[in-house]
N, C-alpha and C positions, 0 to 999 in steps of 0.2 A: 689422472690428475680430480676426476668427478667426484672419485671417493674425499680427498682432500677440499674439496669444497665442500663437501658432507659434513664435513669434522667426522671423519672417518680415517684418522689417521694411523692407526695401524693396520688396517689393513690395506689401504695405500703403499704402506712400506712392504708387504708382500707381496703388493703387485710390482713395483719396479724393483723388489731385487728377482723376482720370475722373471721380468725383461734381462735383466744383466745374466741371468743363468742362461737364458736364450741364444743374447750376443752382448758376449764381454765387452763387445767397444760401443754400446750403446751410450752416446757421451749425455742426450739428453733425458735420459734414465736417470743416468749417473746423479748428473746434475739438479734435477727435483730432488732427488733421494737424500742427497747432500743440503737442499735446501729444510727439507723436512724433519732430518735430525740438528739444524742450529735452529730453526724456532721453535724449539720444542728441547732445547738446552742438553740435547745430547753433543755433549762434544766432541768426547772423543771418537765417538761414530762419523758425527759431521765431519771431523778433522782428515778421517780414514776413507770416507769420500769424496773430501775435495780434493786430496793427494791421488787418486785414483783418477779421477776429473781431469788435473793436472799432469797425468803421463796422457789420456787421452785427446784434451784438445787443452796442450801447453798455450797457448793463445787466446785461450778465451778471456775476456775483462775483470779485473776484479778477483781475479782467483788469490792473489796474494794476501789481498786484506783479510777475506776469508780466513784462508790458513790461518794468519796473523791472530786474528779474534780467537778460533778456536785452539790453539797453543797456548795463548794466552789465559785461558778459562782454563787448560788443562795444567800450568803452570810450570810449562816448558817455556821459560822467557828466551833462552838463548833463539831456540826456531820462532818463536813470535816476533823477535826483534829482526830476525834474518828476513823474516818475507813481509816484516810492515815496509824496511828500507828498501826493498825488491819493488813493492808494489811504487813505492815515492819515485824509483827511477822511471818508472813508467807513466805514472799520474800523479803531477807534483803536488796537489790541492786534494789529494782524497783522505777526506777529513778520518776517515775512521784509520787508514794508518799512520797518520800524522796522531791523533790519539793513542794509539797504543805503544806509537815513537817514544810520545811525550811519557805516557805511564811508564815503561820500561828506563829510559836515561835517567829518571828520579831513582830508580833504586839503584842503577850501576852508579850514582854520583855523578853523572857527568854533565852539570849544569850548563855547560855555555853551549852543546849539543841541543841540550831542552828546549831551553831558550830561542834555539834557531827556529822548533818545529811550532813552541808555544805561540810564536808572534805570529808564523805563518796561519798557524790553528786560529787565534783570535782573530785576524785579519777575516776569514773565511764566515766566524761565527760571533761576529760583533755582536748579537744580543743575547748570547746565551754569559750566562753571570756568571758560572762555575769555572768557565776557560776564562774568563776576565780576570776573575780572582785568583785564578790559576798562576797568572803571567805576573800579575801585581806582585805575586809574593814571591816568585822566582826573580821576578827582577830585584826585589827589595832583597830578598839574599845573596843576590849575585852585587849589591852597593849601586844597583844605577838607580838612583833614587826617584831625578826628575822624570825617567821616562815612566816609573811607578806610578808617580803620583798623576802623570797626563792619562792613564789608564783608569784609574780611581777617579778622576775629576769625571771623565766624560760618564764611569759607571754611574753613578752618585746622581747625575742630569738626567740619565737616559733610565735609569733604573732605582727610582727612589726609595721603593720598597726594600732595602737589602742592607742590615742594619752590619752586615760584616763588611760592607766596603767603607762605612764611615770611620767603623774603629779605627781596620788598616790606615786608613789616609791621615786621618790625626795622631798616628804612632810617626809617621815620611816627615808630617810638621812640626812636631815635637822635635824634631831628630835635627833639622837642619838653622843652624843657628844664624845663618844669613836670610830665613826669611821674616819680615816684619810681622809683626804682632801674632808670632806663630803661637804664643802659647793660648791666648785668647780663640784662633781659629783652629787648635786642637781642643782646645775644651766646649766650641760650640759643638763640633762634629762628634762630639764622645756623649755631649747628653742627649743630641738627635741617636745615635745609639744605642744608648740606654732607656730611651723611648719608645723605640721599637722592640729590643729585648734587656729587661733588666738585667738579662742572669746572664751577660757575657764578663765572664772574672775579666777577660784582658782588657775588655775598654775600662773595665773601674782601676786594671793594675796602670794603664794608662791614665787616666786623672786623675789617680793619685798621685802620679810623678809631674804632673800639671803642677797640681798644688803645692806640692813640694817646691816648685821653682819659683813658683808664686810667693814662696814663703808664706803658706797656709797651711801649719802642722796638724790642726785640729779638724779640718778637714779631710789630710792626705787620709791620718788615721782610720778615718771613716769606710773611705772609698777603698783602704787596702787590705783593710778587717774582711770587709766584702768578699775582695777578688780572694782572701786566702780561705773563705767558706767555699767558694766557687771552684777555687783552684788550689787544694790542701797538698797536690804535690809540686807544685811551682815553689821551685828554692829563691828564684828572684823576687816574689810576692813576698819574703819573709826578712830580703836585706832590705828592700823598699821598707816596711812595716818598720823593721829596727833604724831605720834613719829618719823615718818620722816620727816615732815616738820618741826618742834622744831630742828633736827638735822641741816637741812639743812637752818637755819636761817629765817624762816617765821613766827615770833609767832600767827600772829592775823590770819592767814590760819590753821595754827593749834590748834588755839581755836575753831575755825569754827568745824573743821572736828572731835575737841573732842566733842563738841555741839548735833553735828548729833551721834553719838557714842552712847551717853547717851540717846537720845530723839529712838532709835532702840531698847537700852537694856531695856526700858520700855516698847518699842511693844513685846516684848522676854514675859513679865509678861503676857500682853494680850493674848499672842499666848497662850501660857499656859493656860489659863483661858477656851480657846476655844476647846483645846484639850480634857479637862476635860468635857466638854460640849458635846462631840462628844462618849465619854465616855461610857454620863450618858442618852444620846439621840441618838442611832444607827441609828436610820431612821429618824434624822433628816438632810433634805437636805442641808438648807441652811447654817448649821454649818459644814456640810463637803467641801461647795464651797467656803465657807469664809477662811477655814484652809486648805485650797489645795491651793489660791489663795496667800497666804500668802506666803506658803512655796514654789510658784512657783517662785514669785518672789525674794525669797531669795537663790534662787537656786536649792535646795532640791528637786531636781528630782522626784529622786525614791514616797519621801513622798506626793509630788506636785499630782504625779499619783495615789495612793491608797485615797488620800479625793474627789480628781477631780471623778475618776472612780465610786467610792463608790455615790458620788452627783448623776453622770448621771445615777448609776443606780436606785438610788431611785424617779429620777425626770428625765425620759431621752430625755422629751421635751424642758429641759433650754438649753437656747441657749447663754447663758452666760457662763456655765459648759463645751457645745460644743464649745465655742472661746477658754477657755482656756485651754483645751486638743487639740486644734490644734496648740495652742501658742506651748505648752511643747514636740508635735510631732518636729516643726521647727526647737526648738532649740537644741533641743538634737537630732535631724534628724533618731531618730529612738525610739520603744520603751524603756522606762529605763530599766535597768538590770531585774528588781523584775518583773518588766509588762511580760519582756522574761522569767523569770525563772516561772512565771504565765501561761502564753501560755503555754509551754513546761509540765507543771504539768497538764493541761485538755486538751493536742493536739496530746502528744508524748507516746501514751499510750500503753501499752504491747497486743499486739495480744492474743484475746480469742479464744480459739479451739471450734469448733462447735460443 
């Protein structure tokens, strides 16, 4: 323990191993060794040490959330989920276990269960912007728009520096035909979002849709052309641009935009086939890299991170994957929300008593 405090981790590891050779049932040494491996990101070794500790001291608090974190990091999602569930049966408010379960349920396409965990997590982490955004997006996807709006309205009041919240809230206002002054309210939010982040393709796309509904096609064309530059792989941008150009009296450019829309929509079919290959061959780095690149080009940054990170895990030396991850970090300015959630899941674990 003194060696650890002095920063001599490798020497401390040797001492812990010696203790366990002398006394294979020394739970404290096993615990400290496992914690050392976890803090140094040696996830496989940490998993093995925590599994051994579970045999020695099965009632030790927060063992399952640590095992869930280890299995998540070594890409064994089935065991990660099983241990996260076990932890939540013991402690329904374990932030780490909730975060791991939310990460994995998204990948399993279990949106109803994921929403349950995200709601609980958002209550416990009310000041965490990434978690609040994830909850709002999940609610929007589940068509629970009123609850999503409440989450985002609280967020922009408490954390007004977050441009993504303004854009997503504007989308929800725009899609509610019963909301008074919905177009003006959405437009005001989008102006604020673009003031804070002029490179938000989604905000420009939504603003273009607002202008179309306000019968201002020339303004819509400008915003949608900007969105097309920022999200050149998003086929919905070109569908809206085609409509705006038609309304603006430019049929030739409208036809060109529609052809681009049709080509990109066909690419979506091919993307779907690639997703099926990733599911069928989870250890194929090339499939995950290619799909991650497609997601990055389309502006689906959370999914891009997942597939690129998976490709990097499978093939760490691939320079293309590293370059793609660096590009993603530059675009977002930080890790995507799901990455932040995974980081919370594996680095903000509750204390284990010695």
